[in-house]
DSSP file (Angstrom, degrees, kcal/mol; ACC not computed):
  #  RESIDUE AA STRUCTURE BP1 BP2  ACC     N-H-->O    O-->H-N    N-H-->O    O-->H-N    TCO  KAPPA ALPHA  PHI   PSI    X-CA   Y-CA   Z-CA
    1    1 A M              0   0    0      0, 0.0     2,-0.2     0, 0.0     0, 0.0   0.000 360.0 360.0 360.0 128.2   77.5   68.6   81.3
    2    2 A T        -     0   0    0      1,-0.1     2,-0.4     0, 0.0     0, 0.0  -0.599 360.0-116.1 -87.4 148.0   75.0   71.5   81.1
    3    3 A R        -     0   0    0     -2,-0.2     2,-0.3     1,-0.0    -1,-0.1  -0.670  24.9-131.5 -86.2 131.3   75.4   74.2   78.6
    4    4 A K        -     0   0    0     -2,-0.4     2,-0.2     1,-0.0     3,-0.0  -0.645  21.5-132.5 -85.1 137.2   76.1   77.6   79.9
    5    5 A S        -     0   0    0     -2,-0.3     2,-0.1     1,-0.1    -1,-0.0  -0.573  27.5 -98.1 -90.9 157.3   73.8   80.3   78.5
    6    6 A R    >   -     0   0    0     -2,-0.2     3,-1.3     1,-0.1     6,-0.3  -0.421  23.1-131.9 -72.3 143.3   75.2   83.6   77.2
    7    7 A S  T 3  S+     0   0    0      1,-0.2    -1,-0.1    -2,-0.1    -2,-0.0   0.664 105.7  51.4 -72.6 -15.5   75.0   86.5   79.7
    8    8 A D  T 3  S+     0   0    0      4,-0.1    -1,-0.2     5,-0.0     2,-0.1   0.242  87.3 111.2-103.8  13.5   73.6   88.8   77.0
    9    9 A S  S <> S-     0   0    0     -3,-1.3     4,-2.2     1,-0.1     5,-0.2  -0.425  78.9-116.4 -85.5 164.3   70.8   86.5   75.9
   10   10 A V  H  > S+     0   0    0      1,-0.2     4,-2.2     2,-0.2     5,-0.2   0.874 116.4  54.2 -65.5 -35.4   67.1   87.1   76.5
   11   11 A T  H  > S+     0   0    0      2,-0.2     4,-2.7     1,-0.2    -1,-0.2   0.911 108.3  48.2 -65.0 -42.1   66.9   84.0   78.7
   12   12 A A  H  > S+     0   0    0     -6,-0.3     4,-2.0     1,-0.2    -1,-0.2   0.889 112.3  49.2 -67.2 -37.0   69.8   85.3   80.9
   13   13 A A  H  X S+     0   0    0     -4,-2.2     4,-1.7     2,-0.2    -1,-0.2   0.883 112.1  48.6 -66.8 -37.4   68.1   88.7   81.2
   14   14 A T  H  X S+     0   0    0     -4,-2.2     4,-1.7     1,-0.2    -2,-0.2   0.945 112.7  47.3 -68.4 -46.6   64.8   87.1   82.1
   15   15 A D  H  X S+     0   0    0     -4,-2.7     4,-2.1     1,-0.2    -2,-0.2   0.852 108.5  57.5 -63.0 -34.7   66.5   84.9   84.7
   16   16 A A  H  X S+     0   0    0     -4,-2.0     4,-0.9     1,-0.2    -1,-0.2   0.931 109.7  41.7 -65.2 -44.7   68.4   87.9   86.2
   17   17 A F  H  <>S+     0   0    0     -4,-1.7     5,-0.5     1,-0.2     4,-0.4   0.790 113.4  53.6 -81.4 -20.3   65.4   90.0   87.0
   18   18 A R  H ><5S+     0   0    0     -4,-1.7     3,-0.9     1,-0.2    -1,-0.2   0.857 107.3  51.6 -71.0 -34.5   63.5   87.0   88.3
   19   19 A K  H 3<5S+     0   0    0     -4,-2.1    -2,-0.2     1,-0.2    -1,-0.2   0.695  90.8  77.0 -73.2 -19.3   66.4   86.2   90.7
   20   20 A A  T 3<5S-     0   0    0     -4,-0.9    -1,-0.2    -5,-0.2    -2,-0.2   0.811  94.0-146.2 -60.4 -27.7   66.2   89.8   91.9
   21   21 A G  T < 5 -     0   0    0     -3,-0.9    -3,-0.1    -4,-0.4    -2,-0.1   0.835  16.8-166.5  72.3  34.2   63.2   88.5   93.8
   22   22 A A      < -     0   0    0     -5,-0.5     2,-0.4    30,-0.1    -1,-0.2  -0.310  15.2-135.0 -56.1 133.2   61.1   91.7   93.7
   23   23 A S        -     0   0    0     28,-0.1     2,-0.3    29,-0.0    -1,-0.1  -0.762  14.2-117.3 -96.4 138.1   58.2   91.3   96.2
   24   24 A F        -     0   0    0     -2,-0.4     2,-0.6    20,-0.2    24,-0.1  -0.529  20.4-140.7 -71.5 130.9   54.6   92.2   95.3
   25   25 A V        -     0   0    0     -2,-0.3    -1,-0.0    22,-0.1     0, 0.0  -0.874  21.6-127.0 -94.7 118.1   53.2   95.1   97.4
   26   26 A W        -     0   0    0     -2,-0.6     2,-1.8     1,-0.1     3,-0.1  -0.432  15.7-130.5 -70.6 131.8   49.6   94.2   98.1
   27   27 A P    >>  +     0   0    0      0, 0.0     4,-2.8     0, 0.0     3,-1.9  -0.545  32.6 173.5 -84.3  81.7   47.3   97.2   97.1
   28   28 A V  T 34 S+     0   0    0     -2,-1.8     5,-0.1     1,-0.3    -2,-0.0   0.679  71.4  65.4 -65.0 -17.5   45.3   97.5  100.2
   29   29 A D  T 34 S+     0   0    0     -3,-0.1    -1,-0.3     1,-0.1     3,-0.1   0.698 119.1  21.7 -76.6 -18.6   43.6  100.7   98.9
   30   30 A T  T <4 S+     0   0    0     -3,-1.9     2,-0.4     1,-0.3    -2,-0.2   0.680 128.8  36.6-118.3 -25.1   41.9   98.7   96.2
   31   31 A V  S  < S-     0   0    0     -4,-2.8    -1,-0.3    38,-0.0     2,-0.1  -0.990  76.5-134.6-133.4 123.6   41.8   95.0   97.3
   32   32 A S        -     0   0    0     -2,-0.4     2,-0.1    -3,-0.1     3,-0.1  -0.444  27.5-111.3 -72.5 145.7   41.3   94.0  100.9
   33   33 A K        -     0   0    0     -2,-0.1     2,-0.1     1,-0.1    -1,-0.1  -0.422  41.2 -93.1 -70.5 153.0   43.6   91.3  102.4
   34   34 A M        -     0   0    0      2,-0.1     6,-0.2     1,-0.1    -1,-0.1  -0.443  27.3-131.0 -66.6 142.9   42.0   88.0  103.2
   35   35 A V  S    S+     0   0    0     -2,-0.1     2,-0.5    -3,-0.1    -1,-0.1   0.894  91.4  73.9 -63.1 -43.4   40.9   87.6  106.8
   36   36 A D  S  > S-     0   0    0      1,-0.2     4,-2.4     2,-0.0     5,-0.2  -0.613  74.7-149.9 -75.7 121.7   42.6   84.2  107.3
   37   37 A E  H  > S+     0   0    0     -2,-0.5     4,-2.6     1,-0.2    -1,-0.2   0.865  95.2  54.4 -60.6 -37.6   46.3   84.8  107.6
   38   38 A D  H  > S+     0   0    0      2,-0.2     4,-2.1     1,-0.2    -1,-0.2   0.919 110.5  46.4 -62.1 -45.3   47.2   81.5  106.1
   39   39 A K  H  > S+     0   0    0      2,-0.2     4,-2.7     1,-0.2    -2,-0.2   0.912 111.8  50.9 -63.5 -40.6   45.1   82.2  103.0
   40   40 A Q  H  X S+     0   0    0     -4,-2.4     4,-2.7     2,-0.2    -2,-0.2   0.912 108.3  52.3 -62.5 -43.2   46.6   85.7  102.7
   41   41 A G  H  X S+     0   0    0     -4,-2.6     4,-1.9     2,-0.2    -1,-0.2   0.902 111.1  47.5 -56.3 -43.1   50.1   84.2  102.9
   42   42 A H  H  X S+     0   0    0     -4,-2.1     4,-2.0     1,-0.2    -2,-0.2   0.896 112.7  48.5 -66.4 -41.6   49.2   81.8  100.1
   43   43 A A  H  X S+     0   0    0     -4,-2.7     4,-2.5     1,-0.2    -2,-0.2   0.869 108.9  53.7 -66.2 -34.3   47.8   84.6   98.1
   44   44 A Q  H  X S+     0   0    0     -4,-2.7     4,-2.4     2,-0.2   -20,-0.2   0.884 107.9  50.8 -66.2 -39.4   50.9   86.7   98.7
   45   45 A R  H  X S+     0   0    0     -4,-1.9     4,-2.1     2,-0.2    -2,-0.2   0.915 111.8  47.4 -64.2 -42.6   53.1   83.9   97.4
   46   46 A I  H  X S+     0   0    0     -4,-2.0     4,-2.2     2,-0.2    -2,-0.2   0.910 111.6  49.6 -61.2 -45.2   51.0   83.6   94.3
   47   47 A A  H  X S+     0   0    0     -4,-2.5     4,-2.8     1,-0.2     5,-0.2   0.880 109.6  52.7 -63.4 -40.5   51.1   87.4   93.7
   48   48 A D  H  X S+     0   0    0     -4,-2.4     4,-2.5     2,-0.2    -1,-0.2   0.929 109.0  48.9 -60.7 -44.7   54.9   87.3   94.1
   49   49 A Q  H  < S+     0   0    0     -4,-2.1     4,-0.4     2,-0.2    -2,-0.2   0.904 114.3  45.8 -63.0 -41.5   55.2   84.6   91.5
   50   50 A I  H >< S+     0   0    0     -4,-2.2     3,-1.3     1,-0.2     4,-0.2   0.952 113.8  48.4 -66.1 -46.0   53.0   86.6   89.0
   51   51 A Y  H >< S+     0   0    0     -4,-2.8     3,-1.1     1,-0.3    -2,-0.2   0.874 110.2  51.9 -67.6 -36.4   54.8   89.9   89.7
   52   52 A Q  T 3< S+     0   0    0     -4,-2.5    -1,-0.3     1,-0.2    -2,-0.2   0.538  88.0  81.2 -75.7  -5.3   58.1   88.3   89.2
   53   53 A S  T <  S+     0   0    0     -3,-1.3     2,-0.3    -4,-0.4    -1,-0.2   0.590 102.4  31.1 -74.0  -8.8   57.1   86.8   85.8
   54   54 A R  S <  S-     0   0    0     -3,-1.1     5,-0.1    -4,-0.2    78,-0.0  -0.964  99.2 -84.2-146.1 157.3   57.9   90.2   84.2
   55   55 A A    >   -     0   0    0     -2,-0.3     3,-1.6     1,-0.1     4,-0.4  -0.356  40.7-120.1 -62.1 144.9   60.2   93.2   84.8
   56   56 A A  G >  S+     0   0    0      1,-0.3     3,-1.3     2,-0.2    -1,-0.1   0.844 112.6  59.6 -58.0 -34.7   58.8   95.6   87.4
   57   57 A A  G 3  S+     0   0    0      1,-0.3    -1,-0.3    79,-0.0    -2,-0.0   0.722  96.1  63.1 -67.8 -20.4   58.8   98.4   84.7
   58   58 A D  G <  S+     0   0    0     -3,-1.6     2,-0.4     2,-0.1    -1,-0.3   0.555  83.2  93.3 -85.8  -5.1   56.4   96.4   82.5
   59   59 A W    <   -     0   0    0     -3,-1.3    66,-0.0    -4,-0.4    -8,-0.0  -0.721  69.4-139.6 -88.1 135.3   53.5   96.4   85.0
   60   60 A R    >>  -     0   0    0     -2,-0.4     3,-1.3     1,-0.1     4,-0.5  -0.513  28.2-106.3 -83.4 162.0   50.9   99.2   84.8
   61   61 A P  T >4 S+     0   0    0      0, 0.0     3,-1.1     0, 0.0     4,-0.4   0.893 119.7  49.7 -57.9 -40.1   49.6  100.8   88.0
   62   62 A F  T >> S+     0   0    0      1,-0.2     4,-1.6     2,-0.2     3,-0.5   0.665  91.5  79.7 -75.0 -12.6   46.2   99.0   87.8
   63   63 A D  H <> S+     0   0    0     -3,-1.3     4,-2.9     1,-0.2    -1,-0.2   0.805  82.6  64.5 -62.6 -28.0   47.9   95.6   87.3
   64   64 A A  H <X S+     0   0    0     -3,-1.1     4,-2.2    -4,-0.5    -1,-0.2   0.899 101.8  49.1 -61.5 -40.7   48.5   95.5   91.0
   65   65 A T  H <> S+     0   0    0     -3,-0.5     4,-2.4    -4,-0.4    -1,-0.2   0.937 113.8  45.6 -65.2 -44.4   44.8   95.3   91.7
   66   66 A Q  H  X S+     0   0    0     -4,-1.6     4,-2.7     2,-0.2    -2,-0.2   0.878 110.3  53.5 -70.3 -34.6   44.3   92.5   89.1
   67   67 A I  H  X S+     0   0    0     -4,-2.9     4,-2.2     2,-0.2    -1,-0.2   0.935 110.9  47.1 -62.1 -43.8   47.3   90.6   90.4
   68   68 A A  H  X S+     0   0    0     -4,-2.2     4,-2.1     2,-0.2    -2,-0.2   0.912 113.3  47.7 -64.4 -42.3   45.8   90.7   93.9
   69   69 A Q  H  X S+     0   0    0     -4,-2.4     4,-2.8     1,-0.2     5,-0.2   0.917 111.0  51.4 -65.3 -41.9   42.4   89.6   92.7
   70   70 A L  H  X S+     0   0    0     -4,-2.7     4,-2.1     1,-0.2    -2,-0.2   0.892 109.6  50.8 -60.3 -40.4   43.9   86.8   90.6
   71   71 A S  H  X S+     0   0    0     -4,-2.2     4,-2.1     2,-0.2    -1,-0.2   0.898 111.2  47.1 -64.3 -42.4   45.8   85.6   93.7
   72   72 A I  H  X S+     0   0    0     -4,-2.1     4,-2.8     1,-0.2     5,-0.2   0.951 112.4  49.4 -63.4 -48.3   42.6   85.6   95.8
   73   73 A V  H  X S+     0   0    0     -4,-2.8     4,-2.8     1,-0.2    -1,-0.2   0.898 110.1  52.0 -58.2 -39.5   40.7   83.8   93.1
   74   74 A T  H  X S+     0   0    0     -4,-2.1     4,-1.8     2,-0.2    -1,-0.2   0.877 110.2  47.6 -63.9 -40.7   43.4   81.2   92.8
   75   75 A V  H  X S+     0   0    0     -4,-2.1     4,-2.1     2,-0.2    -2,-0.2   0.924 113.2  48.0 -65.7 -46.2   43.5   80.5   96.6
   76   76 A D  H  X S+     0   0    0     -4,-2.8     4,-2.5     1,-0.2     5,-0.2   0.913 111.8  49.9 -64.8 -40.8   39.7   80.2   96.7
   77   77 A L  H  X S+     0   0    0     -4,-2.8     4,-2.5    -5,-0.2    -1,-0.2   0.883 109.2  52.2 -64.3 -35.5   39.7   77.9   93.7
   78   78 A D  H  X S+     0   0    0     -4,-1.8     4,-2.1    -5,-0.2    -1,-0.2   0.905 109.6  49.7 -66.5 -40.1   42.5   75.7   95.3
   79   79 A I  H  X S+     0   0    0     -4,-2.1     4,-2.2     2,-0.2    -2,-0.2   0.942 113.1  45.5 -62.4 -48.7   40.3   75.4   98.4
   80   80 A L  H  X S+     0   0    0     -4,-2.5     4,-2.9     1,-0.2    -2,-0.2   0.882 110.0  54.0 -63.4 -38.4   37.2   74.4   96.5
   81   81 A Q  H  X S+     0   0    0     -4,-2.5     4,-1.8    -5,-0.2    -1,-0.2   0.906 109.3  49.7 -63.9 -39.6   39.2   71.9   94.4
   82   82 A T  H  X S+     0   0    0     -4,-2.1     4,-1.4    -5,-0.2    -2,-0.2   0.938 110.6  49.5 -66.0 -43.5   40.5   70.3   97.6
   83   83 A M  H  X S+     0   0    0     -4,-2.2     4,-2.2     1,-0.2     5,-0.3   0.914 111.8  47.3 -61.0 -44.4   37.0   70.1   99.0
   84   84 A I  H  X S+     0   0    0     -4,-2.9     4,-2.5     1,-0.2    -1,-0.2   0.795 107.3  57.4 -72.4 -22.5   35.6   68.5   95.9
   85   85 A S  H  < S+     0   0    0     -4,-1.8    -1,-0.2    -5,-0.2    -2,-0.2   0.832 111.2  44.3 -67.0 -33.2   38.5   66.0   95.8
   86   86 A Q  H  < S+     0   0    0     -4,-1.4    -2,-0.2    -3,-0.2    -1,-0.2   0.879 124.3  31.9 -81.5 -37.6   37.4   64.9   99.3
   87   87 A T  H  < S-     0   0    0     -4,-2.2    -2,-0.2    -5,-0.1    -3,-0.2   0.771 106.0-126.6 -95.0 -26.4   33.7   64.7   98.6
   88   88 A G     <  -     0   0    0     -4,-2.5    -1,-0.1    -5,-0.3    -2,-0.1  -0.180  24.6 -84.2 101.5 162.1   33.6   63.7   94.9
   89   89 A Y  S    S+     0   0    0     -4,-0.1    16,-2.5     1,-0.1     2,-0.4   0.686 115.9  50.3 -76.8 -19.0   31.9   65.2   91.8
   90   90 A V  E    S-A  104   0A   0     14,-0.2     2,-0.3    -3,-0.1    14,-0.2  -0.973  71.5-175.0-125.5 134.9   28.7   63.4   92.6
   91   91 A T  E     -A  103   0A   0     12,-3.2    12,-3.4    -2,-0.4     2,-0.4  -0.821  25.0-114.5-125.1 163.5   27.0   63.4   96.0
   92   92 A R  E     +A  102   0A   0     -2,-0.3     2,-0.3    10,-0.2    10,-0.2  -0.817  37.3 169.2 -99.8 137.8   24.0   61.7   97.6
   93   93 A K  E     -A  101   0A   0      8,-2.6     8,-3.1    -2,-0.4     2,-0.5  -0.922  39.5 -95.1-140.3 165.7   21.0   63.7   98.6
   94   94 A E  E     -A  100   0A   0     -2,-0.3     6,-0.2     6,-0.2     5,-0.1  -0.743  39.5-142.8 -89.1 130.9   17.5   62.9   99.7
   95   95 A G    >   -     0   0    0      4,-4.1     3,-1.6    -2,-0.5    -1,-0.1  -0.087  34.4 -87.0 -81.2-176.5   14.9   63.0   96.9
   96   96 A S  T 3  S+     0   0    0      1,-0.3    -1,-0.1     2,-0.1    -2,-0.0   0.745 127.4  45.2 -64.9 -24.8   11.3   64.2   97.2
   97   97 A K  T 3  S-     0   0    0      2,-0.1    -1,-0.3     0, 0.0     3,-0.1   0.118 123.9 -97.5-107.2  21.4   10.0   60.9   98.4
   98   98 A G  S <  S+     0   0    0     -3,-1.6     2,-0.1     1,-0.3    -2,-0.1   0.414  82.3 129.0  86.1  -4.9   12.7   60.3  100.9
   99   99 A Q        -     0   0    0     -5,-0.1    -4,-4.1     1,-0.1     2,-0.4  -0.465  64.6-105.0 -85.2 159.7   14.9   58.0   98.8
  100  100 A Q  E     +A   94   0A   0     -6,-0.2     2,-0.3    -2,-0.1    -6,-0.2  -0.695  42.5 179.6 -80.8 126.5   18.6   58.6   98.2
  101  101 A V  E     -A   93   0A   0     -8,-3.1    -8,-2.6    -2,-0.4     2,-0.4  -0.931  29.6-114.7-130.2 156.8   19.5   59.9   94.8
  102  102 A L  E     +A   92   0A   0     -2,-0.3     2,-0.3   -10,-0.2   -10,-0.2  -0.735  40.2 178.7 -88.8 137.8   22.8   60.9   93.2
  103  103 A A  E     -A   91   0A   0    -12,-3.4   -12,-3.2    -2,-0.4     2,-0.1  -0.959  35.4 -91.8-137.0 154.7   23.2   64.5   92.4
  104  104 A R  E     -A   90   0A   0     -2,-0.3   -14,-0.2   -14,-0.2   -15,-0.1  -0.427  53.3-101.0 -61.6 135.4   25.9   66.8   91.0
  105  105 A N    >   -     0   0    0    -16,-2.5     3,-1.9     1,-0.2     4,-0.4  -0.422  24.3-140.0 -62.8 126.2   28.1   68.3   93.7
  106  106 A P  T 3  S+     0   0    0      0, 0.0     3,-0.5     0, 0.0    -1,-0.2   0.648  96.6  72.3 -67.9 -11.2   26.9   71.9   94.4
  107  107 A L  T 3> S+     0   0    0      1,-0.2     4,-1.6     2,-0.2     5,-0.1   0.679  79.5  77.5 -73.6 -14.2   30.6   73.0   94.6
  108  108 A L  H <> S+     0   0    0     -3,-1.9     4,-2.5     1,-0.2    -1,-0.2   0.887  87.1  57.2 -64.1 -40.4   30.9   72.6   90.9
  109  109 A D  H  > S+     0   0    0     -3,-0.5     4,-2.1    -4,-0.4    -1,-0.2   0.948 108.7  42.3 -63.5 -48.3   29.1   75.9   90.1
  110  110 A P  H  > S+     0   0    0      0, 0.0     4,-2.5     0, 0.0    -1,-0.2   0.843 112.3  57.0 -66.3 -26.3   31.4   78.2   92.1
  111  111 A I  H  X S+     0   0    0     -4,-1.6     4,-2.6     2,-0.2    -2,-0.2   0.945 107.5  46.9 -64.0 -45.5   34.4   76.3   90.8
  112  112 A V  H  X S+     0   0    0     -4,-2.5     4,-2.4     1,-0.2    -1,-0.2   0.919 112.8  50.1 -62.6 -42.0   33.3   77.1   87.2
  113  113 A Q  H  X S+     0   0    0     -4,-2.1     4,-2.1     1,-0.2    -2,-0.2   0.919 112.5  46.0 -61.2 -44.6   32.7   80.8   88.1
  114  114 A L  H  X S+     0   0    0     -4,-2.5     4,-2.9     2,-0.2    -1,-0.2   0.872 111.0  53.0 -68.0 -36.9   36.1   81.1   89.8
  115  115 A Q  H  X S+     0   0    0     -4,-2.6     4,-2.7     2,-0.2    -2,-0.2   0.933 109.7  48.5 -63.1 -44.6   37.8   79.4   86.8
  116  116 A N  H  X S+     0   0    0     -4,-2.4     4,-2.2     1,-0.2    -2,-0.2   0.914 113.8  46.4 -58.5 -44.5   36.2   81.8   84.4
  117  117 A R  H  X S+     0   0    0     -4,-2.1     4,-2.7     2,-0.2     5,-0.2   0.909 110.6  53.5 -66.7 -41.2   37.2   84.8   86.5
  118  118 A Q  H  X S+     0   0    0     -4,-2.9     4,-2.5     1,-0.2    -2,-0.2   0.931 110.6  46.8 -58.1 -47.6   40.8   83.3   86.8
  119  119 A I  H  X S+     0   0    0     -4,-2.7     4,-2.3     2,-0.2    -1,-0.2   0.915 112.1  50.6 -59.9 -45.7   41.1   83.0   83.0
  120  120 A T  H  X S+     0   0    0     -4,-2.2     4,-2.5     1,-0.2    -2,-0.2   0.920 112.6  45.0 -59.9 -47.8   39.7   86.5   82.5
  121  121 A L  H  X S+     0   0    0     -4,-2.7     4,-1.4     2,-0.2    -1,-0.2   0.888 112.2  51.7 -65.2 -39.1   42.1   88.1   84.9
  122  122 A A  H  <>S+     0   0    0     -4,-2.5     5,-2.9    -5,-0.2     6,-0.5   0.884 111.6  48.2 -64.8 -39.2   45.1   86.1   83.6
  123  123 A R  H ><5S+     0   0    0     -4,-2.3     3,-2.1     3,-0.2    -2,-0.2   0.932 108.6  53.0 -65.0 -47.0   44.2   87.2   80.0
  124  124 A S  H 3<5S+     0   0    0     -4,-2.5    -1,-0.2     1,-0.3    -2,-0.2   0.761 110.8  47.6 -63.7 -24.2   43.9   90.9   81.1
  125  125 A L  T 3<5S-     0   0    0     -4,-1.4    -1,-0.3    -5,-0.2    -2,-0.2   0.370 113.6-121.4 -92.7   3.1   47.3   90.7   82.6
  126  126 A A  T < 5S+     0   0    0     -3,-2.1     3,-0.3    -5,-0.1    -3,-0.2   0.893  70.2 134.8  58.6  40.9   48.7   89.0   79.5
  127  127 A L      < +     0   0    0     -5,-2.9    -4,-0.2     1,-0.2    -1,-0.1   0.464  54.8  67.5 -94.4  -4.7   49.8   86.0   81.4
  128  128 A T  S    S+     0   0    0     -6,-0.5    -1,-0.2    -5,-0.1    -5,-0.1   0.421  90.5  72.7 -98.5   1.9   48.5   83.4   79.0
  129  129 A G  S    S-     0   0    0     -3,-0.3     4,-0.1     1,-0.3    -2,-0.0   0.207  93.7 -36.7 -95.7-147.5   50.9   84.2   76.1
  130  130 A A        -     0   0    0      2,-0.2    -1,-0.3     1,-0.1     4,-0.1  -0.200  60.6-104.0 -71.5 167.7   54.5   83.6   75.3
  131  131 A Q  S    S+     0   0    0     -3,-0.1     2,-0.6     1,-0.1    -1,-0.1   0.852 108.6  62.8 -62.1 -36.4   57.3   83.9   77.9
  132  132 A T  S    S-     0   0    0    -78,-0.0    -2,-0.2     4,-0.0     2,-0.2  -0.825  84.2-141.5 -96.1 122.8   58.4   87.2   76.7
  133  133 A D     >  -     0   0    0     -2,-0.6     4,-1.7     1,-0.1     3,-0.4  -0.513  16.6-121.9 -80.8 149.1   55.7   89.9   77.0
  134  134 A G  H  > S+     0   0    0      1,-0.2     4,-2.7     2,-0.2     5,-0.1   0.842 112.7  55.1 -57.9 -37.4   55.2   92.5   74.3
  135  135 A R  H  > S+     0   0    0      2,-0.2     4,-2.8     1,-0.2    -1,-0.2   0.863 104.4  53.4 -65.8 -34.8   55.8   95.3   76.8
  136  136 A T  H  > S+     0   0    0     -3,-0.4     4,-2.2     2,-0.2    -2,-0.2   0.926 111.5  46.2 -66.1 -43.5   59.2   93.8   77.8
  137  137 A V  H  X S+     0   0    0     -4,-1.7     4,-2.4     2,-0.2    -2,-0.2   0.932 112.5  50.9 -64.9 -45.4   60.2   93.8   74.1
  138  138 A A  H  X S+     0   0    0     -4,-2.7     4,-2.1     1,-0.2    -2,-0.2   0.907 111.0  47.0 -58.2 -45.8   59.0   97.3   73.7
  139  139 A N  H  X S+     0   0    0     -4,-2.8     4,-2.0     1,-0.2    -1,-0.2   0.860 111.5  52.5 -66.2 -35.2   60.9   98.6   76.7
  140  140 A G  H  X S+     0   0    0     -4,-2.2     4,-2.4    -5,-0.2    -2,-0.2   0.897 108.0  51.0 -63.9 -40.9   64.0   96.7   75.4
  141  141 A A  H  X S+     0   0    0     -4,-2.4     4,-2.6     2,-0.2    -2,-0.2   0.883 109.2  51.0 -61.9 -41.5   63.6   98.4   72.0
  142  142 A K  H  X S+     0   0    0     -4,-2.1     4,-2.4     2,-0.2    -2,-0.2   0.912 110.7  48.2 -62.2 -44.4   63.4  101.8   73.7
  143  143 A A  H  X S+     0   0    0     -4,-2.0     4,-2.4     2,-0.2    -2,-0.2   0.906 112.4  48.9 -61.6 -43.5   66.5  101.1   75.7
  144  144 A Q  H  X S+     0   0    0     -4,-2.4     4,-2.4     2,-0.2    -2,-0.2   0.914 111.0  49.8 -65.6 -43.0   68.3  100.0   72.6
  145  145 A A  H  X S+     0   0    0     -4,-2.6     4,-2.3     2,-0.2    -2,-0.2   0.892 110.8  50.3 -62.7 -39.4   67.2  103.1   70.6
  146  146 A S  H  X S+     0   0    0     -4,-2.4     4,-2.0     2,-0.2    -2,-0.2   0.917 111.8  47.6 -66.7 -41.7   68.4  105.3   73.5
  147  147 A A  H  X S+     0   0    0     -4,-2.4     4,-2.4     1,-0.2    -2,-0.2   0.891 110.5  52.5 -65.4 -38.2   71.8  103.6   73.5
  148  148 A Q  H  X S+     0   0    0     -4,-2.4     4,-2.6     1,-0.2    -2,-0.2   0.905 107.8  50.4 -65.4 -39.0   72.1  103.9   69.8
  149  149 A S  H  X S+     0   0    0     -4,-2.3     4,-1.6     2,-0.2    -1,-0.2   0.887 109.7  51.2 -67.5 -35.5   71.4  107.6   69.9
  150  150 A T  H  X S+     0   0    0     -4,-2.0     4,-0.9     2,-0.2    -2,-0.2   0.931 111.7  47.7 -63.6 -42.9   74.1  108.0   72.6
  151  151 A I  H >< S+     0   0    0     -4,-2.4     3,-0.9     1,-0.2    -2,-0.2   0.915 110.1  52.5 -62.7 -42.0   76.5  106.1   70.3
  152  152 A D  H 3< S+     0   0    0     -4,-2.6    -1,-0.2     1,-0.2    -2,-0.2   0.841 106.1  54.6 -65.7 -31.2   75.5  108.3   67.4
  153  153 A D  H 3< S+     0   0    0     -4,-1.6    -1,-0.2    -5,-0.2    -2,-0.2   0.687  93.8  87.6 -74.1 -17.9   76.3  111.4   69.4
  154  154 A L  S << S-     0   0    0     -3,-0.9    -3,-0.0    -4,-0.9     4,-0.0  -0.289  91.5 -91.2 -74.5 166.7   79.8  110.2   70.2
  155  155 A D    >   -     0   0    0      1,-0.1     3,-0.9     2,-0.0     2,-0.3  -0.168  46.0 -91.3 -70.5 176.9   82.7  111.0   67.8
  156  156 A D  T 3  S+     0   0    0      1,-0.2    -1,-0.1    -3,-0.1     4,-0.1   0.048  96.9 103.5 -84.5  28.0   83.6  108.7   65.0
  157  157 A L  T 3   +     0   0    0     -2,-0.3     2,-0.3     2,-0.1    -1,-0.2   0.653  62.0  88.9 -79.5 -14.8   86.2  106.7   67.1
  158  158 A L  S <  S-     0   0    0     -3,-0.9     2,-0.3    -7,-0.1     0, 0.0  -0.641  82.6-121.0 -87.3 141.3   83.8  103.8   67.4
  159  159 A A        -     0   0    0     -2,-0.3    -2,-0.1     1,-0.0    -1,-0.0  -0.641  32.5-166.0 -78.8 137.3   83.8  101.1   64.8
  160  160 A R        -     0   0    0     -2,-0.3     2,-0.1    -4,-0.1    -4,-0.0  -0.937  22.0-112.0-123.2 145.6   80.4  100.7   63.2
  161  161 A P              0   0    0      0, 0.0     0, 0.0     0, 0.0     0, 0.0  -0.427 360.0 360.0 -68.8 150.4   79.0   97.9   61.0
  162  162 A N              0   0    0     -2,-0.1    -2,-0.0     0, 0.0     0, 0.0   0.482 360.0 360.0 -83.6 360.0   78.4   98.9   57.4
């Protein structure tokens, strides 16, 4: 038997806005869509997952640009990882005297660059920390303060803790 979570818990609130399924709107004015429609579809799915990881109110305007860039980097990294899985980390090439020598796969350099960019973008979007983002907590605190001020403005018919 699975345990039912409380409807007023942080987990329930997080699940509720994730289920709302807000779709990411690609910022075409700052980031061009990928030419290949399949790649763009893949990038859009990744962007949707990133965007849905937080409440819509917690995203800053510039975050859309970074989400799009992170999605494109992730798709490109996935493609390169697939290519290197097929060819291997070490390849054969012809040496200076015509002999076959083992060499490091040249795809490793762009993979490292993309991984570094991916990490940088994820950090700038605060995606590498805890499940609850600080901005979500701050917005919740603002809503709670607003509700408390409304309650304080009402007459004394409400029971209050001491």
